[in-house]
N, C-alpha and C positions, 0 to 999 in steps of 0.2 A: 610638789604638786603645782606650785605657783609658776614654775618654769614651764611646765607642760601647758598650762593655761595661756601663758605668754606666747608660746610657740603656736598654739592654735589660733590665737588672735592675729599673730603676724601672718600666718598662712592665709587667713581670711582677708586681711587688709591687702596683701599682695594681689590676690585674685580680684578684689573689688576695684582697686586703683589702677592696676595695669592690664587686667584681662588675661594675664598669663598664669600658668601653673607655677607654684613655688620652685619646682625643679627648673623650668625654663627661665624664670626670673634670675635665679642664682647662677645658672649657666651663662646667661648673657652678661651678668654682672662680672663674673670671673673673666670672661673673654674681654670685656672692656678694660678691666684692670690690667690684664696681660698686654693688651694692645697699647695702653698708655705707658706701661713700663718699657716696652720695646721701642716705641717712638721717642720717648724722652731719653732713652739711652743712646739713640742715634745722634741727638742734637746736643747732648751734654758733653762738655769737654772732659777728656779722660783725666784721671787722677795722675799727678806727677809721680814719676818713679821714685821709690825710696832711695835716699842717698846712702851710699855705703860708707860707713865710718872708717873702714880700713883704708879707703882710697884718699881720705882727707889728710892733709898734712897736719902734723901736730904743731900747734902754735907755740912760739917761744915764750918763756916766762916774762912777766912784765919787767921793764927796765927801770931802775931807780937811778936818776941822774943827778938830782939835787939842783944846785944853781947852774944854769946853762946860759951861755951867751948866744947871740943870734948866729954867730959863725959856727959854733959847735952844733947848734940845732939844724943847720943846713945839711949836716952829714946824715940826718934821719929824714930825708925827703922822699923815701920810697924807691930810689934808684937802685939800692942794694937790697936784694931779697932777704939777706941774712939779718938786716937791721929793721927794727920796727918803724912804722910811719908815725911820726910825731907832729902834733900841731899845737901851736901856742895861741891862746886867746886870752887877752887881758892879763898877761903875766902867768897864767896857768898853763901847764903843758899836759896835753892829752895824747894817749896812744889810740890812734884811729886805724890800726892795722886790720882789725876784724871787720870794719865797716867797708 
């Protein structure tokens, strides 16, 4: 019963404030929402296509080197695609192949 009373009050308020019938008001409202959706769809950037996991190369497992000299580390400079790209910072060696 309360919902019916609320609906009647809403219909009266629409007529008083806009001068339109409720049917005309909701039709115009629906057209405005549809127009907004179409126009915003024109200017929004499209979503990036999903990446296919089958096309991606499988990454090799991490390499455990232990103690490495600077000369040995030069072999992992990224020039050989079969070897990981390693970087040493303050004595710590990091695999940066995925970046």
